[in-house]
PATITOR-258404 format. One line per field, with one value per residue (C-alpha): residue number from 1; x, z, y; residue in one letter. Coordinates in steps of 0.001 Angstrom, whole numbers, plus 500000, padded with zeros to 6 digits. Each point is the difference from the previous one (the first is absolute). Example, Ala and Ser with C-alpha at 12.3 -4.5 7.8 and 13.67 -1.06 7.14 Angstrom:
2
n <- c(1|2);
px <- c(512300|501370);
pz <- c(507800|499340);
py <- c(495500|503440);
res <- c(A|S);
% end
This chain:
453
n <- c(1|2|3|4|5|6|7|8|9|10|11|12|13|14|15|16|17|18|19|20|21|22|23|24|25|26|27|28|29|30|31|32|33|34|35|36|37|38|39|40|41|42|43|44|45|46|47|48|49|50|51|52|53|54|55|56|57|58|59|60|61|62|63|64|65|66|67|68|69|70|71|72|73|74|75|76|77|78|79|80|81|82|83|84|85|86|87|88|89|90|91|92|93|94|95|96|97|98|99|100|101|102|103|104|105|106|107|108|109|110|111|112|113|114|115|116|117|118|119|120|121|122|123|124|125|126|127|128|129|130|131|132|133|134|135|136|137|138|139|140|141|142|143|144|145|146|147|148|149|150|151|152|153|154|155|156|157|158|159|160|161|162|163|164|165|166|167|168|169|170|171|172|173|174|175|176|177|178|179|180|181|182|183|184|185|186|187|188|189|190|191|192|193|194|195|196|197|198|199|200|201|202|203|204|205|206|207|208|209|210|211|212|213|214|215|216|217|218|219|220|221|222|223|224|225|226|227|228|229|230|231|232|233|234|235|236|237|238|239|240|241|242|243|244|245|246|247|248|249|250|251|252|253|254|255|256|257|258|259|260|261|262|263|264|265|266|267|268|269|270|271|272|273|274|275|276|277|278|279|280|281|282|283|284|285|286|287|288|289|290|291|292|293|294|295|296|297|298|299|300|301|302|303|304|305|306|307|308|309|310|311|312|313|314|315|316|317|318|319|320|321|322|323|324|325|326|327|328|329|330|331|332|333|334|335|336|337|338|339|340|341|342|343|344|345|346|347|348|349|350|351|352|353|354|355|356|357|358|359|360|361|362|363|364|365|366|367|368|369|370|371|372|373|374|375|376|377|378|379|380|381|382|383|384|385|386|387|388|389|390|391|392|393|394|395|396|397|398|399|400|401|402|403|404|405|406|407|408|409|410|411|412|413|414|415|416|417|418|419|420|421|422|423|424|425|426|427|428|429|430|431|432|433|434|435|436|437|438|439|440|441|442|443|444|445|446|447|448|449|450|451|452|453);
px <- c(410221|498129|501889|503338|499114|499089|503176|502205|498377|500238|503675|500614|498377|502210|503135|499048|499458|503652|500004|496957|501157|503459|498588|498065|498294|498921|498741|497801|498814|499178|499553|497047|497811|501054|496897|497768|501989|499514|496272|500295|498924|497835|499097|497024|497821|500479|499900|496887|498096|500602|496617|498405|497390|501371|502697|503166|501682|503630|502298|503735|502587|503600|501865|500082|499768|496979|498294|500415|498783|497001|498551|497514|499075|499471|497829|497913|499642|498626|497556|498920|499463|498937|498421|503358|502774|503231|503188|503485|503147|503602|503293|502399|500086|500086|497088|498049|500643|498993|496862|498871|500589|498525|497267|498306|496695|500794|498523|503409|503656|502203|503128|499762|500600|502972|498941|499920|496941|499557|500284|497879|497195|499985|499887|497036|498116|500442|499698|497083|500590|497275|502521|503773|501484|503753|501670|502311|501187|501253|499502|499433|499345|498619|497742|498628|499413|498255|497788|499015|499166|497947|498153|501416|500800|503435|500349|503325|499566|502379|501936|503322|502964|503284|502670|502055|497117|498926|503572|500383|496704|500687|503597|498943|497440|502593|502675|497585|499387|496400|499199|499471|497844|497141|500275|500040|497007|498047|500913|499109|496607|499068|499404|496623|501064|503057|499289|503290|501541|500979|499651|503619|499270|497006|502080|502671|497535|498345|503423|500765|496786|497113|496799|499291|496415|501323|502145|498626|501706|498519|502927|502214|498350|503181|498562|497129|502445|498507|501835|500807|499122|502122|500806|501783|503448|499459|498772|503050|502341|498453|500399|503559|501006|498716|501612|503413|499694|501035|499354|499623|498730|501124|498253|501580|497273|500023|503794|501532|503428|502631|498108|500714|503557|499048|497049|502300|502530|497293|498788|503548|499843|496693|501324|502948|497487|497406|501858|496743|498470|498455|500073|497279|501233|497415|501350|497587|500391|500318|503078|501823|499264|503163|502245|498630|500737|503575|500325|498821|502555|502837|499160|500464|496427|498106|497143|496860|497772|496262|499397|501854|498047|497389|497045|499078|502574|503044|501583|499425|503083|501624|500429|501535|502377|501127|500760|502290|502066|499986|497115|497416|498271|496523|499807|496397|500320|496243|497441|497073|501059|501866|497015|499000|503620|500058|497601|502870|502569|501572|501667|499676|501660|498247|502138|500426|500829|503750|500518|498356|496960|497167|499270|497280|496859|500630|496332|500238|501966|498180|496673|501473|501137|503632|501952|501537|503655|500947|502725|500021|498427|496241|498713|497388|498510|500962|496960|499538|503640|499741|496818|501602|503157|498070|498043|503186|498659|502989|503769|501980|503636|502719|502462|500585|501475|496930|497717|501818|499644|496288|499284|501981|498253|496574|500942|501457|497051|496760|497953|501183|499564|496413|499197|501331|498261|496616|500463|500744|496889|497863|501120|498942|496571|499432|500703|497880|497181|501611|498715|496391|500417|501551|497176|497414|501611|500344|496304|499186|502238|498599|496381|500652|501590|496988|497703|502011|500091);
pz <- c(365215|496948|497827|501500|499481|496344|499500|501408|497897|496864|500716|500382|496631|498357|501549|498655|496451|498834|501480|497865|496813|500003|499829|497011|502153|502557|497303|498664|503530|501224|497142|498149|503119|501013|498491|501989|503193|499459|499347|496610|498156|500973|498390|497678|502053|503029|498334|497986|503225|501142|500779|500562|502714|501509|502564|500142|502570|499524|501130|500208|499925|499791|498133|499013|503521|500944|496663|500327|503588|499169|497001|502065|502054|496890|498438|503184|499935|496467|500917|503315|498565|496364|499691|500580|497463|501149|498961|500902|500321|500342|500387|498121|496365|500865|502394|497252|497501|502474|501082|496368|499572|503294|500609|496607|501884|501170|498157|499644|500999|500195|501607|503447|499748|501557|503439|499113|500105|496227|498995|502942|499263|496300|500830|502327|497260|497503|502294|502012|502951|502494|502206|499825|501220|500560|500499|502980|501317|497343|501440|497353|501754|497036|498879|503519|500281|496618|500990|503243|498150|497432|502678|498686|502628|499845|501448|500473|499754|500994|501721|501678|501327|499795|502669|497632|498960|503592|501068|497131|500757|503736|499415|497667|502522|502789|497862|499108|503655|499611|497117|497577|502580|499538|496213|500066|502346|497618|497010|501707|501107|496508|499378|500974|501094|500413|499748|501148|500159|503678|503412|499789|496755|501684|503024|497788|497919|503119|501476|496883|500377|498357|502059|501709|498706|496422|500442|499942|499832|497266|499435|497006|496603|498902|501572|497513|497227|496875|499212|496268|497985|497307|496929|496708|501457|503046|497763|497740|503007|501520|496714|499577|503499|499306|496563|501286|503350|501785|503703|502774|499183|502107|499505|501166|499613|500083|500274|500162|499240|502284|500452|496695|501062|503379|498405|497346|502686|501978|496884|499279|503314|498928|496570|501509|501584|497196|496687|498026|502290|498299|501395|498841|500757|499928|500389|501686|497485|496201|500135|501745|497288|497998|503042|501524|496759|500139|503615|498953|497171|502220|502510|497257|499023|496821|500402|498283|499650|500295|497497|497335|500577|497420|501240|496537|500064|498679|503486|500811|501516|501052|503643|499008|497521|502660|502411|497425|499454|503119|502344|499323|502348|498826|500222|500440|498205|499775|502253|501587|499530|503260|502194|497758|499733|503777|499402|498454|502698|502360|501933|499810|501062|500473|498763|501384|503337|499946|499080|502280|497774|502254|498230|497592|500257|501541|499642|496246|500463|503278|498119|497976|503203|499429|503109|499375|500810|500528|501419|503065|498288|500040|501385|497246|501052|503655|501539|497150|500228|503781|499717|497473|502084|503226|498273|498613|496536|498795|500421|500584|498908|500205|497274|496757|501929|502237|496969|498371|503184|500329|496397|500356|503250|498395|496886|502015|502375|498043|503169|501584|496715|499704|503649|499806|496692|501292|503139|497807|497898|503119|501240|496705|500133|503678|499599|496930|500377|500120|496513|501022|503173|497990|497440|502790|501484|496546|499387|503016|498685|496470|501157|502156|496994|497859|502619|500019|496195);
py <- c(697402|498721|502500|498896|496341|500640|502049|497238|497271|502170|500705|496288|499396|502635|498503|496560|501268|499583|496477|499153|501734|498401|496472|498746|497342|502586|502353|497211|499275|503506|502468|498375|500139|503525|501710|497640|500536|503734|499361|501666|496884|497048|496666|500338|497663|502262|503414|499199|499402|503579|501473|496597|499786|496796|500661|497949|497830|501010|497169|500732|497175|501198|497276|496341|498585|502097|499328|496237|500058|502182|498141|497914|503091|502128|497313|499848|503796|499840|497240|501569|503496|499477|503453|501693|500337|498339|501798|498794|502099|498845|501824|497726|498929|496295|500452|501769|497200|497319|501879|500219|496261|498770|502598|500137|500080|503567|502984|501658|499675|503086|501450|501556|503778|501731|501190|503697|502230|500365|496336|498844|502484|499106|496281|500542|501905|497162|496967|501449|497688|499279|498214|499522|496709|499764|496639|499761|503381|502407|503480|502713|503354|501965|497166|499641|503752|500142|497057|501738|503223|498077|498040|496695|497344|498377|496502|498226|496230|497214|502773|499466|501974|498134|500397|502143|502276|500555|500826|502475|501779|500124|501111|502813|501263|499954|501686|502818|500783|498887|502350|497132|498256|502437|499814|496205|499933|502244|497823|496725|501306|501125|496277|498601|496530|497781|496261|498485|496564|499766|501611|501118|501853|501656|501019|501534|502013|501372|500846|502058|501974|498123|500239|496682|499927|500057|496863|496441|496602|497802|497597|499410|499563|498232|496850|500195|499251|498441|496772|500032|496940|498331|502060|499363|500677|497766|497182|500426|500050|496874|498128|501275|498923|496486|499892|501112|498172|503190|500410|500831|503506|502945|503366|503279|502609|503816|500072|503484|501477|498484|496731|498244|499037|498456|498188|498511|499089|498219|498213|498789|498102|498456|499049|498122|497589|500102|500494|500306|502613|503020|503526|502391|503496|502791|503561|502385|502841|499945|502225|497122|497415|500626|500397|496781|498148|501281|498825|496534|499851|501222|497257|497390|499180|500621|502486|498684|503053|499434|502819|497991|496791|499111|497978|498684|497189|501860|500100|496331|498426|503258|498931|496705|501640|502442|497157|498402|503159|502191|499392|502646|502410|500988|503795|501099|503341|500599|501662|498192|496352|499412|499111|497086|498807|499424|497101|497997|500778|497500|502830|503780|503233|503354|502873|503491|498393|499291|503644|502611|500583|498820|496727|498913|497915|496537|499059|499371|496729|499269|499903|497095|498217|500982|501009|503445|500629|503639|502214|502277|503048|499387|503306|500318|496649|500118|498298|497535|498899|499647|497931|497648|499568|499356|497236|498391|500826|502034|500267|503187|500168|502612|499107|498128|497073|499767|500239|497082|497947|500840|499024|496764|499063|500478|498041|497111|499707|499586|499456|503248|501875|498790|500719|503565|500642|498851|502115|503027|499440|499517|503440|501560|498362|500789|503706|500701|502519|503456|500811|499349|502073|502836|499949|500156|503119|501567|499392|502190|502792|499765|499938|503079|501722|499166|501446|503247|500352);
res <- c(M|Y|F|L|Y|S|L|I|T|A|A|G|M|I|L|L|T|P|Y|V|L|L|S|K|A|R|R|R|K|Y|L|P|N|L|P|E|R|L|A|R|R|F|P|A|E|L|A|L|R|S|G|A|V|R|Q|A|I|W|L|H|A|V|S|V|G|E|V|L|A|S|V|P|F|A|R|C|L|K|E|R|F|P|D|W|R|L|V|I|S|T|T|T|T|T|G|Q|K|L|A|R|E|R|M|N|F|A|D|A|V|F|Y|F|P|F|D|W|N|G|P|V|R|R|A|F|R|V|V|Q|P|G|V|V|I|I|L|E|T|E|I|W|P|N|L|L|R|Q|A|R|R|A|G|V|P|V|V|F|V|N|G|R|L|S|D|G|S|F|R|R|F|A|G|A|V|K|A|S|G|G|I|L|G|G|F|L|R|R|I|L|N|D|A|T|L|Y|L|V|Q|S|H|Q|D|A|T|R|L|I|A|L|G|A|A|A|Q|R|V|E|V|T|G|S|M|K|Y|D|I|A|V|P|G|P|N|A|F|I|E|W|L|Q|A|E|L|Q|R|S|Q|R|G|P|V|V|V|A|G|S|V|I|A|G|E|E|A|P|V|L|Q|A|F|A|A|V|E|R|K|W|P|K|A|L|L|I|L|A|P|R|K|P|E|R|F|T|A|A|G|E|E|V|A|Q|A|G|W|R|A|I|R|R|S|E|I|S|L|N|G|D|S|A|G|V|L|G|E|A|A|Q|V|A|N|G|V|L|L|L|D|T|I|G|E|L|A|A|V|Y|S|L|A|D|A|V|F|I|G|G|S|L|E|P|A|G|G|H|N|P|L|E|P|A|A|F|A|K|A|P|V|F|G|P|S|M|D|N|F|R|E|I|A|A|T|L|L|Q|A|D|A|A|I|Q|V|G|S|A|A|Q|L|G|V|A|W|S|D|L|L|E|N|A|Q|R|R|T|H|M|G|L|A|A|R|E|I|V|E|R|N|R|G|A|T|A|A|T|L|D|R|L|A|V|V|I|E|A|Q|L|A|R|T);
% end
């Protein structure tokens, strides 16, 4: 089964090759990191440590969302276990860039190898992990098998299984007549420990074959979010809003393909009541930056791109100038600035939720006492969304029209807006602590590993 799995994933890679080669943007995105993904080349700071006595804590965060969420956890790992090297892997280019920027305290940052025997074995020889920590629940059969053979514990932290993932796993097992069930059970039990967000996640993992004694509920580390302080861009934006007398401010964060149009439609309803309102539109992925700007222009607004704004005074007055010509939408075409921007919002929207994508993190605005508004697709944050809604600390909508109404209601009613925002922040504060619980359990695993080695 391992051979078949590797064959299928390799075939998929071959089939995708023309798709990558035909696009200049995709070539720039995928080809430069191919040697690292094949574990044929490693960053100097990682490769030079080959043969070192100190073992590594290998922390894997897939992409931007996981990297952002894991920065406080990674910092705590480094502080809690100073005698261990901390190395970070990511799968995506944007995740890699952000990890290098935000996790400069790590000993090395590198690309996660393709999950084939050769790349995985070579990565293990160079990284020399004493423990592998995987954020959320990315199952890599060959990596798990190699870890078991090498006597290296693998711990999944902040684990979860979305409705869609669970249905796909269960459906595949059923369609195979149970054959895949045994393979999946073997894979899942190659891991040492699953520290998951909720009892439902634990139940689902056990139903798929994970041994009950390997699964523990520690809560969601997303509640332990670090609230970003003011930075140069936020200070510039605050001054510019005052200078141009723009407001209220509406922030649509982590917006995905198919959501720009309804967000702009909803904002049009807001602008009819508040002509100086400002929309800050933040696409989830860099490849949507250009397309989102085109959507803004087609809807009749001027797209003011954050990447073209100078903070040294050259861009002073840009929001006011835009209001005089065609009211501008500020397009946040950068990575890592959205969380701080929520601090200036009067109303927000959480993207990936009007389209069936599972939603994105509603706790980032909640930490600033901003009531999140999101669509029906929140599978990735199922319990968090439910908790916020039950406490009247969030609003769920199903269409552009409903989003426009929700924004308008919040902007018109300052008392309700404040009440909901404070309730949202209280939920964040009340549920902190999963990071500490996770570190305590990891300490037991690491101490046991030290005793063995």
